N, C-alpha and C positions, 0 to 999 in steps of 0.2 A: 923506701919511699919517704922522703922528708915531707912533713906537713907544715910548711912555713906560710903558705898563703891561705890556708883554711882555718883561721882562728876559730876556736871553739869546737873543732872536730877532733876526734881521737884518731890514732893510727888505724884502728879497725874501721872507723867510719870511712876514712879515705880509701882504704883497700876495698871495702864493700862497694863503694860508689863506682869503682872502675868496672865492676862486673866481670873482671878477669882474674880474680883471686879467690873465688869461692872455695876451691879445693884446699888451698893453703889455710884459709880461715876455718874451714871445717876440721882439718887435722889439728890446727892449733887449739880450737875450742875443745876437741875431743881428747887430745893427748897431753895438753898443757893448759888446763882450764885456769890455773892461777896466772900463767903468762898471758893468756887471752884477756883475762880480767884486767891485768895491769895495762895492757895496750888499749883498753876501752876508755881509759881515763884521759880526757882532753888535756889535762895538765902535763901529761907525759907524751904529748904529740910530737916532741922534738926527736924521737927515736927514729933510726933508720931501719927499714925493713926491706931486705933484698928478697921479696916474695916471688917465688916462681908463679908463673901464670897457669891458668887452667890448661892451656895448650901444652905447656911444658910437662905437666902431670900426665896428660893424655899420651904423650910420647913414651912415658914409662910403662905403659900398658898395665900389667898386673903387679909391677914391682912394689908399689906402696902396700898393696894387699898382702904381699908375702913378707913384708918387713915386720920386725918385732916392734912393740911399742917403744922400747928404748932406742931403737934405730930411728924411728920416726921423730921422737923427741930430740934426738941429736941433730937431725937434719933441720928441724924447725929452729932450734937454738942457733945453729950456724948462720941462719938468715936474719938474725936480729942483732943490731948493735945499738948501744953498748950492751954487754951481757947483763942479765937480770940483776946480779949482785951490785951493779953500779946504778941500777934504777931504784931498787928497794932491797938493800942488803939482807934484810931478815928473811927474805924468801929464797935466797940462794941463787946460784948461777943458772942460766939457761944451759942445758947440756951442750957441749961443743964437740963431742965425738962419741 
């Protein structure tokens, strides 16, 4: 989700405002707190997040609960572009697989 029209809002602010991405944000804050923190910065609001909706997570039933933390982090990283190392290189890449 590009945040071009909501100056002063972070990517997390925009996703929170939809009311449809709570599960994605919960997993991001739990499994990648540094990545979550990066995306709360309004200066970095030009990132694209292909965030699954809460409805999409509901269709997975218990799949997220049975995934390892590494698998969840990989899924989260897959949904954020550009990779973290292009946002703040010192923090490393979002996992991609």
